C-alpha beads as a LAMMPS data file, in Angstrom:
LAMMPS data file: protein, C-alpha beads

188 atoms
187 bonds

1 atom types
1 bond types

-500.0 500.0 xlo xhi
-500.0 500.0 ylo yhi
-500.0 500.0 zlo zhi

Masses

1 110.0

Atoms # bond

1 1 1 -151.552 84.497 162.381
2 1 1 -152.483 86.410 159.446
3 1 1 -150.272 88.425 156.796
4 1 1 -152.089 91.921 153.967
5 1 1 -150.462 93.340 151.854
6 1 1 -147.568 91.893 152.202
7 1 1 -144.186 90.792 148.868
8 1 1 -141.124 90.127 148.381
9 1 1 -140.303 87.820 150.966
10 1 1 -139.047 85.001 152.616
11 1 1 -139.749 82.685 155.548
12 1 1 -137.592 79.776 156.384
13 1 1 -139.383 77.993 159.297
14 1 1 -142.932 78.734 160.775
15 1 1 -144.244 75.766 163.539
16 1 1 -148.159 76.655 165.068
17 1 1 -149.960 75.243 167.160
18 1 1 -154.716 75.774 166.691
19 1 1 -154.514 74.455 170.009
20 1 1 -157.641 72.541 169.102
21 1 1 -158.023 70.815 172.255
22 1 1 -158.996 74.345 174.316
23 1 1 -160.924 76.421 171.426
24 1 1 -162.887 73.353 171.578
25 1 1 -162.260 72.341 167.788
26 1 1 -162.281 68.200 167.852
27 1 1 -164.028 65.705 166.785
28 1 1 -167.104 65.526 169.482
29 1 1 -165.219 67.708 171.374
30 1 1 -166.839 68.583 174.674
31 1 1 -169.017 72.029 175.602
32 1 1 -171.725 72.639 178.258
33 1 1 -170.736 69.392 178.859
34 1 1 -171.874 67.638 176.584
35 1 1 -170.754 65.927 173.911
36 1 1 -171.415 67.594 169.961
37 1 1 -171.149 66.410 166.954
38 1 1 -168.865 67.443 164.473
39 1 1 -171.655 68.892 162.344
40 1 1 -171.553 71.796 164.193
41 1 1 -169.697 73.736 162.554
42 1 1 -169.278 76.665 164.176
43 1 1 -169.029 75.347 167.640
44 1 1 -166.019 73.646 165.957
45 1 1 -164.355 77.408 165.389
46 1 1 -163.671 76.712 161.454
47 1 1 -162.255 80.439 160.324
48 1 1 -159.247 79.811 162.860
49 1 1 -156.686 79.241 160.584
50 1 1 -152.632 78.712 161.929
51 1 1 -151.834 81.066 158.598
52 1 1 -153.506 83.648 156.737
53 1 1 -152.580 84.966 153.898
54 1 1 -154.390 87.654 151.742
55 1 1 -153.691 89.172 149.234
56 1 1 -149.759 88.266 148.924
57 1 1 -146.682 88.310 146.499
58 1 1 -143.031 86.763 145.172
59 1 1 -142.489 85.097 148.571
60 1 1 -141.649 81.320 149.306
61 1 1 -142.338 79.029 152.502
62 1 1 -139.614 76.756 153.058
63 1 1 -141.874 74.878 155.896
64 1 1 -144.882 75.118 157.959
65 1 1 -145.938 73.308 160.670
66 1 1 -148.598 73.814 162.008
67 1 1 -150.555 71.241 164.829
68 1 1 -153.853 70.615 166.287
69 1 1 -155.475 73.632 164.577
70 1 1 -158.425 74.902 164.007
71 1 1 -159.655 75.690 160.261
72 1 1 -156.686 75.806 158.299
73 1 1 -153.255 75.408 158.275
74 1 1 -152.758 77.345 155.359
75 1 1 -155.609 80.141 154.548
76 1 1 -154.587 81.543 150.748
77 1 1 -157.473 84.076 150.308
78 1 1 -158.034 87.577 148.598
79 1 1 -159.034 90.470 147.237
80 1 1 -162.031 89.349 144.418
81 1 1 -160.112 89.455 140.556
82 1 1 -156.667 88.512 139.784
83 1 1 -155.008 90.047 142.480
84 1 1 -155.227 87.978 144.714
85 1 1 -152.197 86.297 146.072
86 1 1 -149.576 85.275 143.854
87 1 1 -145.924 83.340 143.526
88 1 1 -146.022 82.108 146.290
89 1 1 -143.410 78.960 146.646
90 1 1 -144.492 76.512 149.401
91 1 1 -141.289 73.612 150.115
92 1 1 -143.397 72.084 152.851
93 1 1 -146.623 72.259 154.719
94 1 1 -147.353 69.977 156.817
95 1 1 -150.384 69.896 159.348
96 1 1 -151.269 66.762 162.179
97 1 1 -153.826 66.499 164.845
98 1 1 -153.365 64.018 167.463
99 1 1 -153.960 63.767 171.576
100 1 1 -152.334 63.177 174.083
101 1 1 -151.138 59.988 173.559
102 1 1 -149.416 60.710 170.645
103 1 1 -152.843 59.346 168.657
104 1 1 -154.244 60.851 165.282
105 1 1 -157.428 63.259 166.746
106 1 1 -159.605 64.176 163.806
107 1 1 -159.632 67.854 164.768
108 1 1 -159.167 71.065 162.193
109 1 1 -160.876 71.437 158.546
110 1 1 -157.771 71.114 155.818
111 1 1 -153.903 71.852 155.534
112 1 1 -154.153 74.244 152.712
113 1 1 -157.223 76.215 151.205
114 1 1 -157.252 78.347 148.183
115 1 1 -159.830 80.738 147.786
116 1 1 -157.894 83.479 145.652
117 1 1 -154.802 82.636 143.608
118 1 1 -152.688 82.525 140.980
119 1 1 -149.507 80.814 140.525
120 1 1 -148.959 79.485 144.009
121 1 1 -145.910 76.044 143.749
122 1 1 -146.807 73.556 146.668
123 1 1 -143.687 71.244 146.808
124 1 1 -145.108 69.040 149.677
125 1 1 -147.892 68.688 151.227
126 1 1 -148.948 66.565 153.891
127 1 1 -151.838 66.151 155.993
128 1 1 -152.028 63.916 158.935
129 1 1 -155.539 63.799 160.801
130 1 1 -156.669 66.729 159.818
131 1 1 -160.721 67.180 159.212
132 1 1 -163.098 64.915 159.662
133 1 1 -166.930 63.439 158.890
134 1 1 -167.438 67.055 157.383
135 1 1 -164.653 68.873 156.853
136 1 1 -162.170 67.892 154.110
137 1 1 -158.593 67.779 155.699
138 1 1 -155.953 67.245 153.045
139 1 1 -156.212 70.306 150.281
140 1 1 -159.373 71.757 149.039
141 1 1 -159.316 74.640 145.395
142 1 1 -162.806 76.658 146.306
143 1 1 -162.675 80.120 145.192
144 1 1 -166.622 80.402 147.373
145 1 1 -167.348 84.172 147.863
146 1 1 -168.346 85.470 143.977
147 1 1 -167.366 84.471 141.018
148 1 1 -164.671 87.697 140.535
149 1 1 -162.553 84.648 142.776
150 1 1 -159.855 83.379 140.478
151 1 1 -157.574 80.530 141.521
152 1 1 -155.167 79.703 138.177
153 1 1 -152.181 77.897 137.481
154 1 1 -151.308 75.858 141.042
155 1 1 -148.939 73.135 141.470
156 1 1 -148.411 70.345 143.580
157 1 1 -146.033 68.384 143.755
158 1 1 -147.142 65.886 146.007
159 1 1 -149.534 65.473 148.348
160 1 1 -150.241 62.357 151.398
161 1 1 -153.320 62.515 152.989
162 1 1 -154.553 60.159 156.168
163 1 1 -157.519 59.982 158.283
164 1 1 -161.041 60.122 158.833
165 1 1 -162.381 63.021 156.526
166 1 1 -163.731 61.632 153.234
167 1 1 -162.093 63.457 150.743
168 1 1 -158.256 64.575 150.848
169 1 1 -157.983 66.800 147.810
170 1 1 -161.126 69.196 146.872
171 1 1 -161.529 71.286 143.723
172 1 1 -164.212 72.914 143.190
173 1 1 -166.825 72.392 146.178
174 1 1 -169.211 75.526 146.547
175 1 1 -167.202 77.213 143.374
176 1 1 -168.586 80.958 142.864
177 1 1 -165.109 81.466 140.427
178 1 1 -162.276 79.848 139.014
179 1 1 -160.455 77.073 138.907
180 1 1 -158.015 76.914 136.478
181 1 1 -154.594 75.169 135.723
182 1 1 -154.283 72.996 138.912
183 1 1 -151.404 70.640 138.008
184 1 1 -151.208 67.559 140.936
185 1 1 -148.869 65.262 140.331
186 1 1 -148.791 63.067 142.545
187 1 1 -151.307 62.079 145.780
188 1 1 -151.791 58.911 148.140

Bonds

1 1 1 2
2 1 2 3
3 1 3 4
4 1 4 5
5 1 5 6
6 1 6 7
7 1 7 8
8 1 8 9
9 1 9 10
10 1 10 11
11 1 11 12
12 1 12 13
13 1 13 14
14 1 14 15
15 1 15 16
16 1 16 17
17 1 17 18
18 1 18 19
19 1 19 20
20 1 20 21
21 1 21 22
22 1 22 23
23 1 23 24
24 1 24 25
25 1 25 26
26 1 26 27
27 1 27 28
28 1 28 29
29 1 29 30
30 1 30 31
31 1 31 32
32 1 32 33
33 1 33 34
34 1 34 35
35 1 35 36
36 1 36 37
37 1 37 38
38 1 38 39
39 1 39 40
40 1 40 41
41 1 41 42
42 1 42 43
43 1 43 44
44 1 44 45
45 1 45 46
46 1 46 47
47 1 47 48
48 1 48 49
49 1 49 50
50 1 50 51
51 1 51 52
52 1 52 53
53 1 53 54
54 1 54 55
55 1 55 56
56 1 56 57
57 1 57 58
58 1 58 59
59 1 59 60
60 1 60 61
61 1 61 62
62 1 62 63
63 1 63 64
64 1 64 65
65 1 65 66
66 1 66 67
67 1 67 68
68 1 68 69
69 1 69 70
70 1 70 71
71 1 71 72
72 1 72 73
73 1 73 74
74 1 74 75
75 1 75 76
76 1 76 77
77 1 77 78
78 1 78 79
79 1 79 80
80 1 80 81
81 1 81 82
82 1 82 83
83 1 83 84
84 1 84 85
85 1 85 86
86 1 86 87
87 1 87 88
88 1 88 89
89 1 89 90
90 1 90 91
91 1 91 92
92 1 92 93
93 1 93 94
94 1 94 95
95 1 95 96
96 1 96 97
97 1 97 98
98 1 98 99
99 1 99 100
100 1 100 101
101 1 101 102
102 1 102 103
103 1 103 104
104 1 104 105
105 1 105 106
106 1 106 107
107 1 107 108
108 1 108 109
109 1 109 110
110 1 110 111
111 1 111 112
112 1 112 113
113 1 113 114
114 1 114 115
115 1 115 116
116 1 116 117
117 1 117 118
118 1 118 119
119 1 119 120
120 1 120 121
121 1 121 122
122 1 122 123
123 1 123 124
124 1 124 125
125 1 125 126
126 1 126 127
127 1 127 128
128 1 128 129
129 1 129 130
130 1 130 131
131 1 131 132
132 1 132 133
133 1 133 134
134 1 134 135
135 1 135 136
136 1 136 137
137 1 137 138
138 1 138 139
139 1 139 140
140 1 140 141
141 1 141 142
142 1 142 143
143 1 143 144
144 1 144 145
145 1 145 146
146 1 146 147
147 1 147 148
148 1 148 149
149 1 149 150
150 1 150 151
151 1 151 152
152 1 152 153
153 1 153 154
154 1 154 155
155 1 155 156
156 1 156 157
157 1 157 158
158 1 158 159
159 1 159 160
160 1 160 161
161 1 161 162
162 1 162 163
163 1 163 164
164 1 164 165
165 1 165 166
166 1 166 167
167 1 167 168
168 1 168 169
169 1 169 170
170 1 170 171
171 1 171 172
172 1 172 173
173 1 173 174
174 1 174 175
175 1 175 176
176 1 176 177
177 1 177 178
178 1 178 179
179 1 179 180
180 1 180 181
181 1 181 182
182 1 182 183
183 1 183 184
184 1 184 185
185 1 185 186
186 1 186 187
187 1 187 188
């Protein structure tokens, strides 16, 4: 789902499935009858997000559940400058990746990626096997396009990350913009 220039709305419960199995978005996915390593980022379809918000303002989300994502469960981006996404509240964001037996299987990129946004509040972010050897998996703040992107006044109450990725919390990475006033209260 992609929402562009939306404002003044509330979402109660949103449950999405990234269909990673059929999109070959998981670690060691099969293609052309060969096994591909996770380093093949284009093959992994890391930009197929469950929910993308571009320049959305004054909104709240009760719960966003993303199962088996290819990209991010929630991707926040927008126009350059301090406009971006602003004054958004998220009570629960949960990303899970499981195989047919219910076991954790590494797939997807992040549960939340913030590329441009300000005054964002996240109460609980839960990541279970989202991400893998080359993808972070949890919560990522990364203005990565140019110096006019701002990620400011971002608060996370609780972040839980379990899985195969080596980074559950990423602030920075390929930062070209600005990251200011970020508070993470609890990270597990």
